C-alpha positions in Angstrom: 136.3 17.1 31.2 137.7 18.7 28.3 141.1 18.9 28.5 143.7 21.5 26.2 146.2 19.2 24.0 149.5 21.1 23.5 150.3 19.3 20.5 154.2 19.2 18.8 155.3 21.9 16.0 155.1 20.1 12.6 157.1 21.7 10.9 160.0 21.0 13.0 159.3 16.9 12.6 158.7 17.5 8.9 161.6 19.1 9.1 163.2 15.6 10.6 161.4 13.1 8.7 162.7 15.1 5.8 166.3 14.3 6.6 165.5 11.1 7.5 164.5 10.0 4.5 167.0 12.0 2.8 170.2 9.9 4.4 168.4 6.9 4.1 168.5 6.8 0.7 172.1 8.4 0.3 173.1 5.7 3.0 171.4 3.2 -0.2 173.1 4.7 -3.0 177.0 5.2 -1.2 176.0 1.8 0.7 175.1 -0.2 -1.9 173.4 -2.0 0.1 169.0 -2.4 -0.3 169.1 -3.2 3.8 168.9 0.4 4.5 166.0 1.5 2.8 163.7 -0.9 5.5 163.9 2.2 7.3 161.8 3.8 4.7 159.1 2.1 7.1 159.1 4.9 9.2 157.2 6.5 6.0 153.5 4.8 7.0 154.2 4.8 11.0 155.0 9.1 11.1 153.2 10.3 8.2 150.1 9.5 10.0 150.7 11.7 13.0 150.6 15.3 10.8 147.3 17.9 11.7 145.7 21.0 10.5 143.7 22.6 12.5 142.3 25.7 10.5 140.3 28.4 12.7 137.6 28.2 14.7 137.8 24.6 14.7 139.2 21.8 16.9 140.8 18.2 16.8 140.0 15.5 19.7 142.2 13.0 20.3 141.8 9.3 21.2 144.1 6.7 22.1 142.6 3.2 22.7 139.4 4.4 24.0 141.1 7.1 26.4 140.3 10.8 25.9 143.6 12.4 25.4 142.5 16.0 25.2 141.8 18.5 22.4 143.7 21.3 20.1 141.9 23.9 19.9 145.3 26.2 18.6 145.3 26.9 15.0 147.8 25.5 12.5 150.5 22.7 11.6 150.9 19.9 14.1 151.9 16.5 14.3 151.0 14.2 17.5 151.2 10.8 18.7 150.4 8.5 14.9 147.8 6.5 17.3 145.5 8.9 18.3 141.9 8.9 16.4 141.5 12.4 15.9 137.7 14.0 15.4 137.1 16.9 13.8 134.6 19.4 15.6 133.7 22.9 14.3 133.9 25.7 16.7 132.1 28.2 14.1 128.4 30.0 15.4 125.9 28.2 13.2 122.3 28.5 12.8 119.7 26.3 12.7 116.1 27.8 10.6 113.6 25.0 12.2 110.2 24.6 10.3 107.6 25.0 11.7 105.6 22.9 13.4 101.8 22.0 15.1 101.4 22.6 18.4 98.6 23.0 20.6 99.2 26.2 23.7 98.1 26.9 26.6 94.6 27.0 25.6 94.4 23.6 23.2 94.7 25.0 19.8 97.3 24.2 17.4 99.4 26.9 16.3 102.5 27.0 13.8 105.6 27.8 15.3 109.0 28.0 14.4 112.2 28.9 15.8 115.6 30.8 14.5 118.9 29.3 16.7 122.3 30.6 16.7 124.4 28.0 18.4 128.0 26.8 18.7 129.8 23.7 20.3 131.7 25.0 23.2 132.9 22.1 25.6 134.6 19.6 22.8 134.1 16.6 25.4 130.8 17.0 26.3 130.0 17.3 22.7 132.3 14.1 21.7 131.6 11.6 24.6 128.5 13.0 26.8 125.5 12.9 22.9 125.5 10.7 20.1 126.1 13.3 17.4 125.3 16.5 19.0 124.7 18.3 15.4 121.0 16.1 16.0 121.2 16.2 19.5 120.5 19.9 19.0 117.2 19.7 16.6 115.8 17.4 18.8 116.1 19.1 21.7 114.8 22.3 20.3 112.2 20.7 18.8 110.8 20.0 22.2 111.7 22.9 24.0 109.8 24.7 21.6 106.6 22.4 22.2 107.1 23.3 25.9 107.3 27.1 25.5 103.9 26.9 23.7 102.1 24.8 25.5 103.0 28.1 28.6 101.4 30.5 27.6 98.2 31.0 24.9 98.8 32.6 20.9 96.2 35.1 22.5 94.3 37.1 25.4 91.0 36.4 23.2 90.6 33.4 25.8 92.5 34.5 28.0 92.2 38.3 29.1 93.8 39.0 32.3 96.9 36.5 30.2 99.4 39.3 30.2 102.2 37.2 28.2 101.1 35.6 24.8 102.7 34.0 21.9 101.6 36.3 19.7 102.6 39.6 21.5 105.1 38.7 24.1 108.3 39.9 22.4 111.5 39.5 24.5 109.9 37.6 27.0 108.6 34.9 24.9 111.9 35.0 23.4 113.6 35.0 26.7 111.8 31.6 27.8 112.8 29.8 25.1 116.7 31.0 24.9 117.0 30.0 29.1 114.8 26.4 27.9 117.1 26.0 25.6 120.5 26.7 27.6 119.4 24.2 29.5 118.7 21.7 27.1 121.6 21.5 25.9 124.5 22.8 28.1 124.5 18.1 28.8 126.6 18.5 25.1 127.9 21.2 25.8 126.4 23.8 23.4 126.5 27.7 23.7 123.4 28.7 23.0 123.8 32.8 21.4 120.6 33.2 20.8 116.7 31.6 20.0 114.0 33.3 18.3 110.5 33.2 17.0 110.5 34.0 13.5 107.3 32.3 12.6 104.3 31.7 14.4 100.1 31.8 13.1 97.2 29.6 14.0 97.4 26.2 12.1 95.2 25.3 8.8 92.2 24.0 10.1 91.1 26.9 12.9 92.9 29.6 11.4 90.0 31.1 9.2 87.4 31.1 12.1 90.4 32.8 14.2 90.8 35.7 11.6 86.6 36.0 11.8 87.0 36.2 15.3 89.3 39.2 15.0 87.7 40.6 12.7 84.3 40.9 14.6 86.3 42.0 17.9 87.8 44.7 15.6 84.5 45.8 14.6 83.1 46.3 17.5 85.5 47.9 18.5 85.5 50.4 15.8 81.9 50.5 16.6 82.1 51.4 20.2 84.3 54.4 19.1 81.5 55.7 16.6 78.9 54.9 18.7 80.7 57.3 21.5 82.0 60.4 19.1 78.2 60.3 17.6 76.6 60.8 21.4 78.8 62.7 21.6 78.5 64.7 18.7 74.2 65.2 19.6 74.8 66.0 22.5 76.6 69.5 21.8 74.3 69.9 18.8 71.0 70.1 21.4 72.7 71.8 23.8 74.0 74.4 20.7 70.0 74.8 19.7 69.1 75.5 23.2 71.7 77.5 23.8 70.9 79.6 20.5 67.3 79.2 21.0 66.9 78.2 17.0 64.1 76.1 17.8 62.0 74.7 20.5 62.1 71.0 20.6 60.2 69.5 23.5 61.4 65.9 24.6 59.4 63.8 21.9 60.7 65.8 19.1 64.4 65.7 20.7 64.0 62.0 21.2 63.2 62.3 16.9 66.5 64.1 16.4 68.4 61.9 18.4 67.1 58.9 16.8 68.1 60.4 13.2 71.5 61.8 14.3 72.3 58.4 16.1 71.7 56.6 11.9 72.8 59.2 10.1 76.4 59.3 12.6 76.6 55.8 13.3 75.4 54.4 9.6 77.8 52.5 7.0 76.4 54.1 3.9 76.1 58.0 3.2 72.3 58.8 4.9 69.7 59.3 2.0 67.0 61.7 3.6 63.7 62.3 2.7 62.4 66.1 1.7 60.0 67.0 3.3 58.0 69.6 1.6 54.6 70.0 4.1 54.1 71.8 7.0 57.2 71.1 10.5 54.7 69.3 12.2 54.5 66.4 9.3 
């Protein structure tokens, strides 16, 4: 469990240290007795105790294998020279992972990456509950990303009833990712500030096939709209011809007219009419 350690002021101990050193030197000069120089041995004993803690940094103190506490206050201090001091940054950090290849819920290989904003919050856990907490963050982020990818399909082509997909899930998917990372990193005393998917795509071996599939889906949807509009235009044309009695068409001629109009309206290219120079019925 993390304990806050309140160290002594480094300026006070430094003043005492300088005055003591000056006193020893003065005594040696006045008495001409070099034995007083033995007092100088206090220099290598006191000096290692001085420590500077910068803003958003901390220092974990250990004495012969026993955790003493953590200094989180900024400033210049002095502690027991025999304390082992380990610096841990409390600043927020970014981890931008390289895209990794995983399988989504339906087994499609995809490339996915994340950006994670995190910081060390509990220095005791970060120092003693895990080995190399920075590496722990990297490995657990990779594991959380793999688990998330297996929970949802990339899109809803195979699973049309899927309400959440990796490609369109947005905030819901990112929230699941943050929750998973918090559960995994709390053992190391890490606070997850934000986690977001910053890259997602099909793997190279199926990207071309999936692109053609998406294009085909888009073409089918566009064709459906075109046909729907063409049917409406043909119906409107027949109704207006009938109402205004411009020309009388029997069922056979109506079928021919509908066929010609549908070809003209649904064709990819502009229509090239053939001019009839004979009678109306030829």
